[in-house]
C-alpha positions, 0 to 999 in steps of 0.5 A: 500500500505504501509503495502504491502511494509513493508511485502514484505521487511520483506519477502525479508530479510528472503530470504536474510538471507537464501541465506547468510546461504547458502553462508556460507555453500558453503564457508565451502565446499571450502577450497582454499582461492582463490577459495573462493574469486572467488565464493564470487562475484557471491554469494554476488550478489545473496544474495542481488539481489534476495531479491531485485527482489522479492521485485520488483515483489511484489511492482513494485519498481525498485531501481535507476529507480523509485523514493524512495518516489513515493507519495511525490517525484513529489512535492519536496519542497527542491531543491539540486543543485551541490554546496549543494550536494557537501556540503552534500557529503563531510560532510557526507563522513567525518562523515562516515569515521571517525565514522567507524574508531572510532566506529570500534576501540570501537567495537574491545575493547568491543569484546576483553573485552568479550574475543573475538579475531579478526581474523588476516588479512594476512600479505601481500595479493597478487595482486589477493586477493587485486583485488577481495577484491576491487571488492567485498568489495568496488564496489559490496558491496556498490551497492548491500547494497544500493539497498537493505538497502536504496533503498528498505528499504526506499521505504518500510518505508520512508513514515512514519517519517524520523527518524524512517526510518533512524533508522530502515535502520541503525539497519538492515544494522548493523545486516545484516553484521552478524559480531559483530566487524562491528555492531557499525560502520555499524550502524553509517555509515548506519544512515548517508547514510540513512539520506542523501538518505532521504534528497536528494531523490537520491539513486545514491548519497547514493551509491557514499557516500557508495563507497567513505567510502569503498574506503577510508577504503580499501586504508588505509587497503592496506597501512597498509600492505605495508608502515612503521608504522611511514609513515602510521601514518603520512598519517593517520594524514594528512587525518584526518586533511583534513577531519576536515578542509573540515567539518569545511569549510562546517559548515561555508559555511552552516551557511553563506548561511542560514543567507543570505537566512534568510535576503532574502525577501520571495517575492524575494526567491519565484521569484528565485524559480519560475525562476529555481534557488535554493535559499533555504538554506541547511537544518540545519541538514546538518550543525549539521552533518558537525559539528559532523564530525568536532568533530569526526575528532578532536577526531580521531586526539587526 
């Protein structure tokens, strides 16, 4: 069964690559920028949805409607209440956004070192361009990329080890951007999102994280066009400081909850679990991610 899933996923990626090349050929035939934006929406949906439909036909798995790990999800050992999910979400969002910023700058420097020039963005995109870009790059991209690279991919590879599944997901996510300037930060973001999807068993949670990261990136891209540079720098500084404060708070809360759980007798912890409450502390990796996010935020402020 596991081999069948991996084989189906590999075939789905080949289909996705073929559709992506077809999409680019269509773009070459269309010269008008607005027309390219309009046709990019159905083309992007096709590039991602058809491979997922192929995988569903081969394995019977439907993202968002089927468990990521059917062999183990019915007997989960760890529960995630709202407070714990909030800790994971804000910590992971901070890691993702800050890593995108830092690794994006690093990727640009590497490309410049080898003589590649980044394509300049339009100085003042109109409302139509901004609206379609939001729909395509924030909403559709987050949804489609999650159902393929987290939903289908973790379903195919997640039965082995978590580290292996996260690395494969992040690597393929980075490569399938087909863009050298996005490879580094796509890998970093993909690793965090795949980890959170793996730990929470929730594809909707991964989508929310991906959407939040894309939305913040989109907002700051738009602000950069219309705000004076000093004001933009001030807003960026305030935002980075807020992320640093949130992640530091997350680290403190996770440590306190972990220490409290360790002082709780096993019999009392088991009784609470039977009664339906969630007494299990957040896993240590979440604190590590939150601490890593705090360090990234400090580097970003510097």
